N, C-alpha and C positions, 0 to 999 in steps of 0.2 A: 552605057549602063555597065556598072561594075557588078560582076556576079561571083567573084571570089578574090581572095587575097592571101598572100603568105608573107611572113616576115622571118628572115633568117639573120642571125647574128654571127659574125665572124671576127676573130681577133688576129692581129698581125702575127703574134707569137704563138699561135695555137693552130693545130691541125684538126681541131674539133669544131664543127659548126653547130649551131643550135637553131632548130626550127622553133622559133618563139611563138608564132601564131599562124594558124591556117583557118580560114573560114570560107564557106560557100553559102550564098544566098538561099534562103528557104525557097522552095520551088525549083531550084536548079541543082539540088543535091541529087546524088546517084546518077549523074549524067556524065561523069568522067572528069569533071573540073578539078575535084580534089586530087585525083590520080595525076592529072596533068601538072597541077601546082606542086605536088610533092616531088614528082620527077624533076621538075625545073629547079627545085631547091637543091636536089642532089647534083644536078648539072652545074649550077652556080657554085656550090661548095667545092666541087671537083676542080672547076676552072680556077678557083682561088687557092688550090693546093691543099685543101682539106682532105683528110683520109677517113673521116667519120662524121656522121650527123647524129645528134641526140635531140630528144624532145621529151616533154612531159605531157600526159593526157589524163583527163579525169578518169578515175577508176571505173565509173559507170558508163563511159562512152564507148560501148562495144562496137558500134559502127566504125568509129575512127580506128579502134584497135584492129579491126579486120582489114581496113585499108592499109594501115602501116605494116601489118604482117604480110599482106599480099605483095607489098613493095620491098620486102626484104628487111624490114625492121624487126628487131627481137627485143623483148623485155629484158631488163637487167636490174639487179639490186632489189632491195625491199621497197614496197610502196612508201611514198612520202606522205605521212599523216598530216591532216589539216593544211594541205597545200593551197587550197582555194578559199576565198573569203567566206563561203558558206560552210566551211569545215570539211569539204570532200577531200579525199586522198587522191594522189596522182600516181600513175605508173610511169616509169621511165623506159624509153625505147632508144635503141641505137641501131645505126646501119653503117656497116663498113663499106667505104667507097673503094672501088678498084684502083690501085695505084697505076696500072697501065693506062687506064682511061684518064687519070689525073695528068699524066705526063703529056698525053695528046691534047687534052683540053687546055693546058696551061698556055699554049700558044694561041688560042682563040680569044676573041673578044669576050669579056664577061659582062658586057653592058646590055645584054638581051637583044642586040640588034638582029640576031638571026631567028627570032621568034615571031611568028605571025600570030599576033594576039587576036586577030579577027577570025581565025579559022574555027570551025565548029569543034567542040571537044570530042574526044574519041567515044565510041559507044553510042 
């Protein structure tokens, strides 16, 4: 059973990764899965040599904003008006990744082989 997913976009010639999508199944929210997925996005981006992760979030999604802030993301720039199909605006967030961690991670596999996807989420 899939309880969450995250999609990250990375380009060969850019050190900025984009968290394109993150979702946790209803009933499984607030169990640490979003925290785990977001941290894994940072780890994967770091392993690929990225120094920053950026994302957009609905302006009214305060629970997601609290998660992102708790994980070191900070809002930047002006809200993007009419970003979503229903006309809602988006807030942009970014997180600086530690270069010293990036250097260590670059030697590791980036294929998620070191993750135990069957382990219980934290919390």
